C-alpha positions as CSV (number, residue, x, y, z in Angstrom):
1,X,-7.4,-82.7,-49.6
2,X,-8.0,-80.3,-46.7
3,X,-5.5,-77.7,-48.9
4,X,-7.8,-78.4,-51.6
5,X,-10.1,-77.2,-49.1
6,X,-8.6,-74.6,-48.5
7,X,-7.6,-73.0,-51.7
8,X,-11.3,-73.8,-53.1
9,X,-12.3,-71.3,-50.4
10,X,-10.1,-69.1,-50.7
11,X,-10.9,-68.6,-54.5
12,X,-14.4,-69.8,-54.4
13,X,-15.7,-66.1,-55.5
14,X,-13.0,-66.5,-59.5
15,X,-14.5,-70.1,-59.8
16,X,-18.2,-69.5,-59.4
17,X,-16.7,-66.5,-61.5
18,X,-15.2,-69.2,-64.3
19,X,-17.7,-71.4,-64.7
20,X,-20.4,-69.1,-64.8
21,X,-18.5,-68.0,-67.4
22,X,-18.2,-71.3,-68.8
23,X,-21.9,-72.6,-68.8
24,X,-23.3,-68.9,-70.7
25,X,-20.6,-69.0,-73.3
26,X,-22.3,-72.6,-74.5
27,X,-25.0,-71.9,-74.4
28,X,-24.5,-68.6,-76.4
29,X,-20.9,-68.3,-78.1
30,X,-22.0,-64.2,-78.0
31,X,-22.3,-63.6,-74.5
32,X,-19.0,-63.6,-74.7
33,X,-17.7,-61.0,-77.3
34,X,-15.7,-58.4,-76.2
35,X,-18.9,-55.5,-76.1
36,X,-21.0,-57.8,-74.3
37,X,-18.3,-58.5,-71.3
38,X,-17.5,-54.3,-71.4
39,X,-21.9,-54.1,-71.0
40,X,-21.6,-56.3,-68.0
41,X,-19.0,-54.3,-66.3
42,X,-20.7,-51.2,-67.4
43,X,-23.6,-52.1,-66.0
44,X,-22.1,-54.1,-63.1
45,X,-20.1,-50.9,-62.3
46,X,-23.0,-49.6,-60.6
47,X,-23.3,-52.6,-57.9
48,X,-19.5,-52.1,-57.7
49,X,-18.5,-48.9,-56.5
50,X,-21.7,-49.8,-53.6
51,X,-19.8,-52.9,-52.5
52,X,-16.9,-50.9,-52.4
53,X,-18.3,-49.3,-49.7
54,X,-19.7,-51.8,-48.0
55,X,-16.5,-53.9,-47.9
56,X,-15.3,-51.3,-45.5
57,X,-18.0,-51.6,-43.7
58,X,-18.0,-55.7,-43.5
59,X,-14.3,-55.6,-42.7
60,X,-15.5,-54.0,-38.7
61,X,-17.8,-57.0,-38.2
62,X,-20.9,-54.4,-39.1
63,X,-23.4,-54.1,-41.8
64,X,-26.0,-51.4,-44.2
65,X,-28.8,-51.9,-45.1
66,X,-30.0,-48.4,-46.4
67,X,-27.3,-47.9,-49.1
68,X,-30.8,-49.0,-51.3
69,X,-32.2,-45.5,-49.7
70,X,-28.9,-44.3,-50.0
71,X,-28.9,-44.9,-53.5
72,X,-32.0,-43.4,-54.4
73,X,-32.0,-40.0,-52.1
74,X,-27.9,-39.1,-52.5
75,X,-28.7,-38.4,-55.9
76,X,-32.3,-37.0,-55.5
77,X,-30.5,-34.4,-53.6
78,X,-27.5,-33.5,-55.6
79,X,-31.0,-33.6,-58.1
80,X,-32.6,-30.6,-56.7
81,X,-28.9,-29.0,-56.5
82,X,-28.6,-29.2,-59.9
83,X,-32.1,-27.7,-60.6
84,X,-32.6,-24.8,-58.0
85,X,-29.3,-23.4,-57.9
86,X,-27.7,-23.9,-60.7
87,X,-24.4,-26.3,-60.0
88,X,-24.2,-27.7,-63.1
89,X,-23.8,-31.8,-63.5
90,X,-20.0,-31.8,-62.1
91,X,-21.6,-30.4,-59.2
92,X,-24.2,-32.5,-58.4
93,X,-21.6,-35.0,-58.3
94,X,-19.9,-33.8,-55.4
95,X,-23.8,-32.9,-54.0
96,X,-24.9,-36.4,-54.6
97,X,-21.4,-37.8,-52.9
98,X,-21.1,-35.2,-50.1
99,X,-24.4,-36.3,-49.1
100,X,-24.0,-40.2,-49.3
101,X,-21.3,-39.4,-46.8
102,X,-23.9,-36.9,-44.4
103,X,-26.1,-40.4,-44.2
104,X,-23.4,-42.5,-43.5
105,X,-22.5,-40.4,-40.6
106,X,-26.9,-40.5,-39.1
107,X,-26.1,-44.2,-39.5
108,X,-23.0,-43.7,-37.7
109,X,-23.4,-41.7,-35.0
110,X,-27.2,-44.0,-34.0
111,X,-24.3,-47.5,-34.0
112,X,-21.5,-45.0,-32.0
113,X,-23.3,-42.4,-30.4
114,X,-25.9,-43.8,-28.9
115,X,-24.4,-48.5,-29.0
116,X,-27.1,-49.6,-31.2
117,X,-27.3,-52.4,-33.0
118,X,-26.2,-51.7,-36.3
119,X,-28.4,-53.8,-38.0
120,X,-31.4,-51.6,-36.5
121,X,-30.3,-48.2,-37.4
122,X,-29.1,-49.5,-41.1
123,X,-32.9,-51.3,-41.1
124,X,-34.9,-48.1,-40.0
125,X,-32.3,-45.8,-41.6
126,X,-33.4,-47.4,-44.5
127,X,-37.7,-46.9,-44.6
128,X,-36.8,-43.0,-43.3
129,X,-34.4,-41.7,-45.8
130,X,-36.6,-43.5,-48.7
131,X,-39.2,-41.5,-46.6
132,X,-37.6,-38.8,-47.1
133,X,-37.7,-38.9,-50.5
134,X,-40.9,-39.8,-51.2
135,X,-41.5,-36.5,-49.0
136,X,-39.5,-34.5,-51.3
137,X,-40.7,-35.7,-54.5
138,X,-44.5,-36.9,-54.0
139,X,-43.7,-40.4,-54.5
140,X,-43.1,-38.5,-58.6
141,X,-40.9,-39.4,-61.3
142,X,-37.9,-37.0,-61.2
143,X,-36.9,-35.9,-64.9
144,X,-32.6,-34.2,-64.7
145,X,-31.2,-32.0,-68.0
146,X,-30.3,-33.4,-71.1
147,X,-26.6,-32.8,-69.4
148,X,-26.7,-35.4,-67.0
149,X,-28.4,-37.9,-69.7
150,X,-24.4,-36.8,-71.9
151,X,-22.4,-37.1,-68.8
152,X,-23.6,-40.3,-68.1
153,X,-22.9,-41.3,-71.9
154,X,-19.2,-39.7,-72.1
155,X,-16.0,-41.8,-72.5
156,X,-12.7,-41.3,-71.9
157,X,-11.1,-42.8,-74.6
158,X,-12.8,-45.8,-75.2
159,X,-13.7,-46.2,-71.8
160,X,-17.4,-45.3,-70.7
161,X,-17.5,-43.2,-67.4
162,X,-19.3,-45.2,-65.2
163,X,-16.3,-47.9,-66.0
164,X,-13.6,-45.5,-65.1
165,X,-15.1,-44.6,-61.8
166,X,-15.9,-47.8,-60.7
167,X,-11.5,-48.4,-61.2
168,X,-10.1,-45.1,-60.0
169,X,-12.6,-45.9,-57.0
170,X,-11.0,-49.2,-56.6
171,X,-7.7,-48.9,-57.1
172,X,-8.2,-45.9,-54.6
173,X,-9.6,-48.1,-52.0
174,X,-7.1,-50.5,-52.5
175,X,-4.7,-48.8,-51.9
176,X,-6.7,-47.2,-48.9
177,X,-6.5,-50.8,-47.0
178,X,-3.9,-52.1,-47.5
179,X,-1.0,-49.5,-47.6
180,X,-2.1,-46.9,-44.7
181,X,-2.5,-47.6,-41.1
182,X,-6.2,-46.8,-41.9
183,X,-6.3,-49.8,-44.3
184,X,-4.6,-52.2,-41.2
185,X,-6.5,-50.4,-37.7
186,X,-9.7,-51.2,-40.8
187,X,-9.0,-55.3,-40.6
188,X,-7.3,-55.4,-36.7
189,X,-11.1,-53.5,-35.6
190,X,-12.6,-56.1,-37.3
191,X,-10.9,-59.1,-35.9
192,X,-10.5,-58.2,-32.9
193,X,-12.1,-55.1,-31.6
194,X,-11.6,-55.3,-27.6
195,X,-7.9,-55.8,-28.9
196,X,-7.3,-53.2,-30.9
197,X,-9.5,-51.2,-28.7
198,X,-6.7,-52.6,-25.8
199,X,-4.0,-51.3,-28.6
200,X,-4.6,-47.9,-28.3
201,X,-6.4,-47.7,-31.7
202,X,-9.8,-45.0,-31.8
203,X,-12.0,-48.3,-32.5
204,X,-15.1,-45.6,-32.2
205,X,-13.9,-43.6,-35.0
206,X,-12.7,-45.7,-36.9
207,X,-16.1,-48.0,-37.0
208,X,-18.0,-44.5,-37.6
209,X,-15.6,-43.7,-41.0
210,X,-16.8,-46.7,-42.3
211,X,-20.4,-45.9,-42.3
212,X,-19.3,-42.7,-43.7
213,X,-17.5,-44.2,-46.6
214,X,-20.2,-46.7,-47.4
215,X,-22.4,-43.5,-47.3
216,X,-20.2,-42.0,-49.8
217,X,-20.0,-44.4,-52.2
218,X,-23.9,-45.1,-52.3
219,X,-24.2,-41.6,-52.9
220,X,-21.5,-41.8,-55.8
221,X,-22.7,-45.4,-57.0
222,X,-26.3,-43.7,-57.4
223,X,-25.7,-40.7,-59.1
224,X,-23.4,-43.0,-61.8
225,X,-26.2,-44.9,-62.6
226,X,-28.8,-42.4,-62.9
227,X,-26.9,-40.6,-64.6
228,X,-27.0,-42.6,-67.2
229,X,-31.2,-43.2,-67.8
230,X,-31.2,-39.6,-66.7
231,X,-34.5,-40.5,-64.3
232,X,-35.8,-41.1,-61.2
233,X,-38.7,-42.6,-59.7
234,X,-39.7,-43.8,-56.1
235,X,-38.6,-47.4,-56.8
236,X,-35.0,-46.8,-57.7
237,X,-32.4,-48.5,-56.3
238,X,-35.0,-50.9,-53.5
239,X,-33.7,-53.9,-52.6
240,X,-30.1,-53.3,-54.1
241,X,-29.0,-53.2,-50.9
242,X,-29.4,-56.9,-51.1
243,X,-27.0,-57.0,-54.3
244,X,-24.4,-54.9,-52.9
245,X,-23.8,-57.0,-49.6
246,X,-23.9,-60.2,-51.8
247,X,-21.0,-58.7,-54.5
248,X,-19.0,-58.0,-51.6
249,X,-19.4,-61.4,-49.6
250,X,-19.3,-62.9,-52.8
251,X,-15.6,-61.2,-53.3
252,X,-14.1,-62.3,-50.2
253,X,-15.9,-59.7,-47.1
254,X,-16.6,-62.2,-44.0
255,X,-20.0,-61.1,-42.0
256,X,-17.5,-61.9,-39.8
257,X,-15.3,-58.8,-40.3
258,X,-12.1,-59.2,-40.7
259,X,-11.6,-60.4,-43.7
260,X,-12.3,-58.7,-47.6
261,X,-10.7,-56.1,-50.2
262,X,-11.6,-53.9,-53.1
263,X,-10.2,-55.7,-55.2
264,X,-12.1,-58.9,-54.4
265,X,-15.7,-55.9,-54.6
266,X,-14.9,-55.1,-58.0
267,X,-15.2,-59.3,-58.7
268,X,-18.5,-59.8,-56.6
269,X,-20.3,-57.4,-58.2
270,X,-19.3,-58.2,-62.2
271,X,-20.1,-61.8,-61.0
272,X,-23.8,-60.9,-60.0
273,X,-24.3,-59.3,-63.3
274,X,-22.6,-61.2,-65.1
275,X,-25.9,-63.8,-64.2
276,X,-28.0,-61.0,-64.4
277,X,-26.6,-60.6,-67.6
278,X,-26.3,-63.8,-68.9
279,X,-30.4,-65.3,-67.6
280,X,-31.4,-62.3,-69.5
281,X,-29.4,-62.8,-72.9
282,X,-30.1,-66.8,-72.8
283,X,-33.9,-66.5,-72.7
284,X,-34.9,-67.8,-68.8
285,X,-37.9,-67.1,-68.0
286,X,-37.6,-63.5,-66.9
287,X,-40.0,-65.4,-63.4
288,X,-37.5,-67.1,-62.3
289,X,-34.6,-64.9,-62.7
290,X,-35.3,-63.7,-59.1
291,X,-35.1,-66.9,-57.6
292,X,-31.9,-67.9,-59.3
293,X,-30.5,-64.6,-57.9
294,X,-31.6,-65.3,-54.7
295,X,-29.8,-68.6,-55.4
296,X,-26.3,-66.6,-56.1
297,X,-27.3,-64.1,-53.0
298,X,-27.1,-67.8,-50.3
299,X,-23.9,-69.2,-52.0
300,X,-22.5,-65.8,-50.7
301,X,-23.4,-66.0,-46.7
302,X,-23.0,-70.4,-48.2
303,X,-19.2,-69.8,-48.5
304,X,-18.7,-66.8,-46.2
305,X,-20.3,-69.2,-43.9
306,X,-18.0,-71.5,-44.6
307,X,-14.7,-69.8,-44.6
308,X,-15.5,-68.5,-41.5
309,X,-15.6,-71.8,-39.4
310,X,-12.3,-72.9,-41.3
311,X,-10.5,-69.6,-39.5
312,X,-11.8,-71.4,-36.2
313,X,-10.3,-75.0,-37.1
314,X,-7.3,-72.9,-38.2
315,X,-7.4,-71.1,-35.4
316,X,-7.6,-73.7,-32.7
317,X,-5.1,-75.9,-34.2
318,X,-2.8,-73.5,-33.9
319,X,-3.3,-73.0,-30.0
320,X,-1.2,-74.9,-27.6
321,X,-2.6,-76.8,-25.0
322,X,-1.2,-76.2,-22.0
323,X,0.8,-79.0,-19.7
324,X,-0.2,-80.4,-17.2
């Protein structure tokens, strides 16, 4: 029984994913069509890209509540650069990613340099970044050129461009976390920062870099989704930080640090979008949908709490008592 519990907790996301697909598939058979699945993955790319960046932060036992505002502000800065400097869509993409990284660096400077709790810093920048964006636009809608929309609707062969970005970033992040020294250092810091510091690892520098990565991913996520709709309004990205965190945690990342993977974030984001699309597909009452999505977020936190509790139990069992 104990072993089954461990397996269930370790693969909870996949079990929930299978149950969700089965449920919506039975409710509406067309939901499992190839076109529907491809559309779900395409829509999940937006949250998934940001969730990959969030996973880096969560692995160090940090948190980044500002991602929703970075998703809004970074592509807005790129939009102004494209309009005023004429740099084109490719240049705008670079500006969005660099702007996101810069905003992440602001978080890193306050967290690492000033020693302020990540929750407080990123909560403050959540409002500050969105407020700065509202100041730039006067809370008015910003419209992008037709080239931007064409870019967002483009494909490489049969694969839509958002999925290409999503898959490419997931592959790169997976390699970084599993095949590089930096990736191993991130896990070490998340598992025991004091032990990592005693081992000679630059803990502060590692923690700073994960917030820069999170900001860059959020900037890319915002640009990818804006490219599909061609406009940006004052409410864009608002509240999305909760979807991003839930996707990362559902994918196996722990709020307590040291556990998680890039590929897990992909699964978590796809699961959330599957639920969201399934609720629309089956005609669930519009006012009930936020309540059900809140249930998904609660489930993510609950699973993470159970995993952490189980990990502590196993750790205690491996410690041999001192003989009297």
